[in-house]
C-alpha positions as CSV (number, residue, x, y, z in Angstrom):
1,M,63.1,-54.3,-26.3
2,A,63.4,-54.5,-22.6
3,G,61.5,-56.1,-19.8
4,S,61.4,-56.5,-16.0
5,V,62.2,-59.5,-13.8
6,A,58.5,-59.8,-13.0
7,T,57.7,-60.1,-16.7
8,A,60.4,-62.7,-17.1
9,L,59.1,-64.7,-14.2
10,A,55.7,-64.7,-15.8
11,S,57.4,-66.3,-18.8
12,L,58.8,-69.4,-17.1
13,T,58.9,-72.4,-19.4
14,L,57.5,-75.8,-18.3
15,R,61.0,-76.7,-17.1
16,G,61.2,-73.5,-15.1
17,R,57.8,-74.0,-13.5
18,C,58.7,-77.6,-12.6
19,L,61.9,-76.4,-11.0
20,V,60.1,-73.8,-9.0
21,A,57.5,-76.3,-7.8
22,A,60.3,-78.7,-6.8
23,G,62.1,-75.9,-4.9
24,L,59.0,-74.9,-3.0
25,T,58.3,-78.6,-2.1
26,L,61.8,-79.0,-0.8
27,L,61.6,-75.8,1.1
28,L,58.3,-76.9,2.8
29,L,59.7,-80.3,3.7
30,G,62.9,-78.8,5.1
31,V,60.9,-76.4,7.3
32,L,58.5,-79.0,8.5
33,L,61.2,-81.6,9.2
34,G,63.7,-79.1,10.5
35,E,66.3,-80.3,7.9
36,Q,68.6,-77.4,7.1
37,P,70.3,-79.2,4.1
38,L,66.9,-79.5,2.4
39,V,66.3,-75.8,3.0
40,Q,69.7,-75.0,1.4
41,V,69.0,-77.1,-1.6
42,A,65.6,-75.6,-1.9
43,V,67.1,-72.1,-1.9
44,F,69.5,-73.0,-4.6
45,V,66.8,-74.6,-6.7
46,L,64.6,-71.5,-6.3
47,A,67.4,-69.1,-7.0
48,L,68.3,-70.6,-10.4
49,P,65.0,-69.5,-12.1
50,L,65.3,-66.1,-10.4
51,L,68.9,-65.6,-11.7
52,S,67.8,-66.8,-15.2
53,A,64.8,-64.4,-15.1
54,G,67.1,-61.5,-14.1
55,A,69.6,-62.3,-16.9
56,V,66.8,-62.4,-19.5
57,A,65.2,-59.2,-18.2
58,R,68.6,-57.4,-18.2
59,H,69.3,-58.4,-21.8
60,R,68.4,-55.4,-24.0
61,F,68.2,-55.9,-27.7
62,R,66.7,-54.2,-30.8
63,V,66.0,-56.3,-33.8
64,A,65.0,-55.0,-37.3
65,S,63.6,-57.2,-40.1
66,R,62.9,-56.7,-43.8
67,R,61.1,-59.0,-46.2
68,T,61.5,-59.3,-50.0
69,V,58.8,-61.4,-51.7
70,T,59.4,-62.7,-55.2
71,P,56.9,-62.5,-56.9
72,V,54.5,-60.3,-55.0
73,R,51.6,-61.4,-57.3
74,L,51.4,-65.2,-57.4
75,P,49.1,-67.3,-59.5
76,R,47.1,-69.9,-57.6
77,G,49.1,-73.1,-57.1
78,G,52.4,-71.4,-57.5
79,D,55.3,-70.7,-55.0
80,A,56.9,-67.5,-53.9
81,E,60.4,-67.0,-52.4
82,V,60.6,-64.9,-49.2
83,Q,64.0,-63.4,-48.2
84,L,63.9,-62.3,-44.5
85,E,66.8,-60.0,-43.6
86,L,67.3,-59.9,-39.8
87,S,69.5,-57.2,-38.2
88,N,70.8,-56.8,-34.6
89,A,70.4,-53.0,-34.2
90,S,71.8,-52.9,-30.7
91,R,75.5,-52.7,-29.8
92,G,75.8,-55.9,-27.8
93,T,75.8,-59.5,-29.1
94,G,72.4,-61.2,-29.2
95,G,71.6,-64.3,-27.3
96,L,69.8,-67.4,-28.4
97,W,66.9,-66.2,-30.5
98,L,64.1,-68.5,-31.6
99,L,62.2,-66.9,-34.6
100,A,58.8,-67.8,-36.0
101,E,57.2,-66.1,-39.0
102,T,53.5,-65.5,-38.8
103,L,51.7,-66.9,-42.0
104,P,48.1,-67.4,-42.9
105,R,47.4,-71.2,-43.0
106,E,46.5,-70.9,-46.7
107,L,50.1,-70.3,-47.4
108,G,51.5,-73.3,-45.6
109,P,53.1,-73.9,-42.2
110,S,54.9,-71.0,-40.4
111,P,58.7,-71.3,-40.8
112,Q,60.9,-71.3,-37.7
113,F,64.6,-70.3,-37.3
114,V,67.3,-70.3,-34.7
115,V,69.8,-67.4,-34.6
116,D,72.5,-67.7,-32.0
117,R,74.7,-64.8,-30.8
118,L,74.3,-62.3,-33.7
119,P,76.9,-59.5,-33.2
120,G,75.7,-56.0,-32.7
121,G,75.2,-54.1,-36.0
122,R,75.4,-57.3,-38.1
123,S,72.7,-58.9,-40.2
124,T,71.8,-62.4,-41.3
125,T,69.6,-63.5,-44.2
126,L,66.9,-66.2,-43.8
127,H,64.9,-67.8,-46.6
128,Y,61.6,-69.7,-46.9
129,R,58.9,-70.5,-49.5
130,V,55.2,-70.0,-49.4
131,H,52.6,-71.9,-51.5
132,G,49.7,-70.0,-53.0
133,G,47.1,-72.8,-52.5
134,R,44.1,-70.5,-52.4
135,R,43.3,-67.2,-54.0
136,G,43.3,-64.0,-51.9
137,R,45.3,-61.1,-50.4
138,Y,47.6,-62.0,-47.6
139,R,50.1,-60.4,-45.1
140,L,53.4,-62.1,-44.3
141,G,54.4,-61.4,-40.7
142,P,54.9,-60.1,-38.2
143,L,57.9,-61.9,-36.9
144,K,57.8,-63.5,-33.4
145,L,61.1,-63.5,-31.5
146,R,61.6,-65.6,-28.4
147,L,64.7,-65.2,-26.2
148,V,65.7,-68.2,-24.1
149,D,68.1,-68.4,-21.2
150,P,71.0,-70.9,-21.4
151,F,69.1,-73.3,-19.0
152,G,65.8,-73.1,-20.9
153,L,64.0,-71.9,-17.8
154,V,62.7,-68.6,-19.0
155,L,61.2,-67.7,-22.4
156,R,60.6,-64.1,-23.4
157,S,58.5,-63.4,-26.4
158,V,58.4,-60.2,-28.5
159,V,56.2,-59.6,-31.6
160,G,57.3,-57.2,-34.3
161,A,55.1,-54.9,-36.4
162,D,56.5,-55.3,-39.9
163,T,54.6,-57.2,-42.5
164,A,54.7,-57.7,-46.3
165,A,51.9,-58.2,-48.8
166,L,51.3,-61.1,-51.1
167,V,48.5,-61.4,-53.6
168,V,47.5,-64.8,-54.9
169,V,45.6,-64.2,-58.1
170,P,43.3,-66.6,-60.0
171,R,45.2,-68.9,-62.4
172,V,44.8,-68.0,-66.1
173,V,44.2,-71.0,-68.4
174,P,45.0,-70.5,-72.1
175,L,41.8,-70.9,-74.1
176,G,42.8,-70.5,-77.7
177,P,40.2,-69.9,-80.5
178,G,36.5,-70.2,-80.1
179,G,34.1,-68.6,-77.7
180,P,30.9,-66.8,-78.4
181,G,31.0,-65.1,-81.8
182,G,34.5,-66.5,-82.2
183,G,36.0,-68.2,-85.2
184,H,38.1,-71.3,-85.5
185,G,41.4,-69.7,-86.5
186,A,44.5,-70.4,-84.5
187,G,45.6,-67.5,-82.3
188,G,47.5,-64.4,-83.2
189,S,45.9,-61.9,-85.4
190,G,43.3,-64.4,-86.4
191,A,42.1,-64.6,-82.9
192,R,41.9,-60.9,-82.7
193,R,39.9,-60.7,-85.9
194,S,37.4,-63.3,-84.7
195,L,36.3,-60.7,-82.1
196,A,35.2,-58.2,-84.7
197,V,34.1,-60.3,-87.7
198,H,30.9,-58.3,-87.9
199,G,30.3,-54.7,-88.8
200,E,27.5,-52.5,-87.7
201,D,25.4,-53.3,-90.8
202,D,26.0,-57.0,-90.7
203,V,22.9,-58.9,-89.7
204,S,21.7,-62.5,-89.0
205,T,18.2,-63.8,-88.5
206,R,16.2,-66.0,-86.2
207,P,12.6,-67.2,-86.1
208,Y,10.0,-64.7,-85.0
209,R,9.0,-65.0,-81.3
210,Q,5.9,-63.5,-79.8
211,G,6.6,-59.9,-78.7
212,D,9.3,-59.2,-81.3
213,D,9.2,-55.8,-83.0
214,L,7.6,-56.3,-86.4
215,R,9.8,-53.6,-87.8
216,K,12.7,-56.0,-87.5
217,V,11.2,-58.7,-89.8
218,H,13.7,-59.7,-92.4
219,W,11.5,-60.2,-95.5
220,R,14.1,-61.6,-97.7
221,A,14.9,-64.4,-95.2
222,T,11.2,-64.9,-94.6
223,A,10.6,-65.4,-98.3
224,R,13.6,-67.8,-98.6
225,T,12.6,-70.0,-95.6
226,G,8.8,-69.7,-95.7
227,E,8.9,-68.8,-92.0
228,L,8.7,-65.3,-90.4
229,M,12.3,-64.3,-89.6
230,V,13.5,-61.4,-87.5
231,R,16.6,-59.4,-88.2
232,L,19.4,-59.4,-85.5
233,E,22.0,-56.7,-85.6
234,E,25.2,-58.3,-84.4
235,R,26.8,-56.6,-81.5
236,P,30.4,-55.8,-82.4
237,W,33.0,-57.5,-80.1
238,R,35.7,-55.0,-80.5
239,A,33.8,-52.2,-78.8
240,Q,33.3,-53.8,-75.5
241,A,32.7,-57.2,-73.7
242,T,31.2,-57.6,-70.2
243,L,31.5,-60.5,-67.7
244,L,28.7,-61.1,-65.2
245,L,30.2,-63.1,-62.3
246,D,27.7,-64.8,-60.0
247,T,29.3,-64.6,-56.5
248,R,26.1,-65.4,-54.4
249,A,27.0,-67.8,-51.6
250,R,23.7,-69.5,-51.9
251,A,24.4,-70.3,-55.6
252,H,27.6,-72.2,-54.9
253,L,29.1,-75.1,-53.0
254,V,32.0,-73.5,-51.2
255,S,34.6,-76.0,-50.1
256,R,36.0,-75.7,-46.6
257,P,39.5,-76.9,-45.6
258,L,39.8,-80.5,-44.3
259,P,41.2,-81.3,-40.9
260,A,45.0,-81.5,-40.7
261,D,44.9,-85.4,-40.5
262,R,42.9,-85.6,-43.8
263,R,44.6,-82.8,-45.7
264,A,45.8,-83.7,-49.1
265,V,49.0,-82.7,-50.8
266,P,49.1,-78.9,-51.4
267,P,47.5,-78.0,-54.7
268,G,49.9,-77.5,-57.6
269,P,49.6,-75.3,-60.7
270,D,47.5,-77.9,-62.5
271,T,45.2,-78.7,-59.6
272,P,41.5,-77.9,-60.4
273,P,39.8,-75.2,-58.3
274,P,38.4,-76.6,-55.0
275,D,34.8,-75.6,-55.5
276,S,32.3,-74.1,-57.9
277,F,32.9,-70.5,-56.7
278,E,36.6,-70.7,-57.3
279,W,36.0,-72.4,-60.6
280,L,33.9,-69.4,-61.8
281,V,36.5,-66.9,-60.5
282,E,39.2,-68.7,-62.4
283,A,36.9,-68.8,-65.5
284,A,36.4,-65.0,-65.2
285,A,40.2,-64.5,-65.1
286,S,40.8,-66.8,-68.1
287,I,38.0,-65.6,-70.3
288,G,38.6,-62.0,-69.4
289,T,42.2,-62.3,-70.3
290,E,41.3,-63.9,-73.6
291,L,38.9,-61.2,-74.5
292,L,41.4,-58.5,-73.6
293,A,44.0,-60.2,-75.8
294,R,41.4,-60.1,-78.7
295,G,41.1,-56.3,-78.3
296,A,37.9,-56.0,-76.3
297,R,37.4,-53.3,-73.7
298,L,36.4,-55.4,-70.7
299,R,34.0,-54.6,-67.8
300,V,33.1,-57.0,-65.0
301,V,30.0,-56.9,-62.8
302,T,28.8,-59.1,-60.0
303,E,25.2,-59.3,-58.6
304,G,26.0,-56.4,-56.3
305,A,28.7,-54.2,-57.8
306,E,31.1,-53.5,-60.7
307,L,34.8,-54.4,-60.4
308,A,36.0,-50.9,-61.3
309,G,39.4,-50.2,-62.9
310,A,41.5,-47.0,-63.2
311,D,39.8,-46.3,-66.5
312,S,37.0,-43.7,-65.9
313,G,34.8,-45.7,-68.2
314,G,35.0,-48.8,-66.1
315,G,37.3,-50.8,-68.4
316,L,39.8,-53.2,-66.8
317,S,43.4,-53.9,-67.8
318,G,44.7,-57.5,-67.5
319,E,46.5,-56.7,-64.3
320,E,43.5,-54.9,-62.8
321,L,41.3,-57.8,-63.7
322,L,43.4,-60.3,-61.8
323,D,43.9,-58.0,-58.8
324,R,40.1,-57.3,-58.5
325,L,39.3,-61.0,-58.8
326,A,41.9,-61.9,-56.1
327,G,39.7,-60.1,-53.5
328,V,36.3,-61.4,-54.6
329,A,34.4,-63.2,-51.9
330,P,31.0,-64.9,-51.7
331,S,28.1,-62.4,-51.1
332,R,25.0,-62.7,-49.1
333,L,22.7,-61.4,-51.8
334,A,19.9,-63.8,-52.7
335,G,19.1,-62.7,-56.3
336,L,20.7,-61.4,-59.4
337,G,18.5,-58.3,-59.6
338,P,20.9,-55.5,-58.7
339,G,23.6,-57.1,-60.9
340,L,21.3,-57.3,-63.9
341,A,20.6,-53.5,-63.6
342,L,24.4,-53.0,-63.6
343,L,24.8,-55.3,-66.5
344,T,22.3,-53.4,-68.6
345,R,24.1,-50.2,-68.1
346,A,27.6,-51.6,-68.5
347,A,27.1,-54.0,-71.5
348,G,25.3,-51.7,-73.8
349,E,25.4,-53.3,-77.3
350,G,28.5,-55.4,-76.5
351,P,28.3,-59.1,-75.9
352,V,28.0,-60.6,-72.4
353,V,29.5,-63.7,-70.8
354,A,27.5,-64.7,-67.7
355,L,29.3,-67.0,-65.3
356,L,26.5,-68.4,-63.1
357,G,26.2,-70.7,-60.1
358,A,23.0,-72.6,-59.3
359,L,20.3,-70.9,-61.4
360,G,16.6,-71.5,-61.2
361,P,14.0,-70.9,-64.0
362,D,12.8,-67.6,-62.5
363,E,16.4,-66.2,-62.4
364,A,17.0,-67.4,-66.0
365,A,13.8,-65.7,-67.1
366,E,14.9,-62.5,-65.5
367,L,18.2,-62.7,-67.3
368,V,16.5,-63.3,-70.6
369,R,14.2,-60.3,-70.0
370,V,17.1,-57.9,-69.7
371,R,19.4,-59.6,-72.4
372,S,17.8,-61.4,-75.3
373,G,18.5,-61.3,-79.0
374,P,21.7,-62.0,-80.9
375,A,23.4,-65.2,-80.0
376,T,26.7,-63.5,-79.1
377,D,25.9,-63.7,-75.4
378,L,27.1,-66.8,-73.5
379,A,25.9,-68.3,-70.3
380,V,28.1,-70.7,-68.4
381,L,26.1,-72.8,-65.9
382,T,27.9,-74.7,-63.2
383,D,26.6,-78.2,-62.6
384,I,26.3,-77.8,-58.8
385,G,25.1,-81.4,-58.5
386,S,28.5,-82.7,-59.7
387,W,30.3,-80.3,-57.3
388,A,28.2,-81.6,-54.5
389,E,29.1,-85.2,-55.3
390,V,32.8,-84.3,-55.3
391,E,32.5,-82.5,-52.0
392,G,30.4,-85.3,-50.5
393,A,33.1,-87.9,-51.5
394,R,35.8,-85.6,-50.1
395,R,34.1,-85.4,-46.8
396,R,32.6,-88.9,-46.9
397,R,29.0,-87.6,-47.0
398,P,27.4,-88.9,-50.2
399,V,24.8,-86.7,-51.9
400,G,21.3,-88.1,-52.1
401,A,19.9,-89.1,-55.5
402,A,16.8,-87.0,-55.0
403,A,18.8,-83.8,-54.3
404,R,21.0,-84.5,-57.3
405,A,18.0,-85.0,-59.5
406,E,16.4,-81.7,-58.4
407,L,19.6,-79.8,-59.0
408,T,19.8,-81.3,-62.5
409,R,16.1,-80.4,-63.2
410,Q,16.6,-76.8,-62.2
411,Q,19.7,-76.5,-64.3
412,E,18.1,-78.0,-67.4
413,A,15.0,-75.7,-67.1
414,A,17.2,-72.6,-66.8
415,A,19.3,-73.7,-69.7
416,D,16.2,-74.2,-71.9
417,L,14.9,-70.7,-71.0
418,L,18.3,-69.1,-71.8
419,R,18.5,-70.9,-75.2
420,A,15.0,-69.8,-76.1
421,G,16.0,-66.2,-75.3
422,G,18.9,-66.4,-77.8
423,W,21.7,-67.2,-75.4
424,Q,24.4,-69.7,-76.1
425,V,24.7,-72.1,-73.1
426,A,27.6,-74.2,-71.9
427,V,27.5,-76.4,-68.8
428,A,30.6,-76.7,-66.5
429,G,30.9,-79.9,-64.3
430,A,33.3,-80.6,-61.5
431,G,35.6,-82.4,-63.9
432,D,35.7,-79.8,-66.6
433,T,38.4,-77.2,-67.2
434,V,37.7,-73.7,-68.3
435,A,39.3,-74.6,-71.7
436,D,36.9,-77.5,-72.0
437,V,33.8,-75.2,-71.5
438,W,35.3,-72.6,-73.9
439,A,35.7,-75.3,-76.5
440,Q,32.0,-76.3,-76.2
441,V,31.1,-72.9,-77.7
442,A,33.4,-73.5,-80.7
443,R,32.0,-76.9,-81.7
444,P,29.8,-77.0,-84.9
445,G,26.1,-76.9,-84.0
446,V,26.6,-75.0,-80.8
447,L,26.9,-71.5,-82.4
448,Q,23.6,-70.7,-84.0
449,A,24.4,-67.2,-85.0
450,G,27.5,-64.9,-85.1
451,V,29.6,-67.3,-87.2
452,R,29.1,-67.6,-90.9
């Protein structure tokens, strides 16, 4: 890395510029007043930055850096250790190097280091930590090196090209037994069996609704209850399960970072997600991991695309699930339509867990139209009104009562339509954890079919 004197002069520090300004002023006064001593002092003052610039420009150096990140996949709220190995690849001894690592602000403040006179061919190891406060894919680096002369008059900056990757994946919350079609056993093989408690020939019934196929009338149940009952072939869990993740920006309240003077303590591993969108992504990670642990073959679709895995059939492994969810961002699509077509093809006869943002009655009716029947499908509705209240308090902008009431009305209407279509429904508020919502589906009286 080399430079010219002109480049070094252009990199004068504030101290160097003040010295040049003082020298020029003395020179002008000396010339106007005819005072030779002032001119001599001015020449000396102006020569000092020039000499420093020449020394910095003449200094040739080559620096190599290498990062080791542990771990490279970090759950939200966790910390990673970064080891930065810095080598002086030139023959001569280095000068005073001021180093600054480039980091995205989501990972915390950029660390700075001072390395003085590193011998040629030698290395030094620097350490720092990053905090995965927000899910995403990040690059650490490049490294910025600043070379300063002994008087602090000239600052020369060089930016490297090397970077390292870090992925902050959604946090996975242990859920335990329960869930749609699940039993109440405790973990282990019992949890796995609860996914496939029904065979192909096992049936349950529900009251007849207008439009049902009369060929599915269960006459024995009809005679027993005195009400026309329809047969429901239970969809086997073991074959496949599908997550529908609502990523529409208009359906969520996405939290923005606060100004630096109002920023809270960095979120820890137990800190709730910052907004409804991140809550649903974390729910998809936790529920998907649980279903995979129970032996399901998992597929995940959004309103616009499927999160594909290496499996040609579209199934995701646990690691692929977290990696795909790490890069999910809010979409600009207004409706669920394209995603519902994907859902129909992906889900087949397997159960569906729909993780939904703000949902109106029309969208709920569309979901019922493509998926109605056995109560092994679960819809998780986010209570956007409660998220709005939290965000309003955070930014000191309270939510109006009328707006809160309208959000609640829309949510209740959508929930009623889904329940009428045979879906199980759970509601997630700003204060609920994913485990709380999962437990709602395990309580007696919530499961209408699928558990006997």
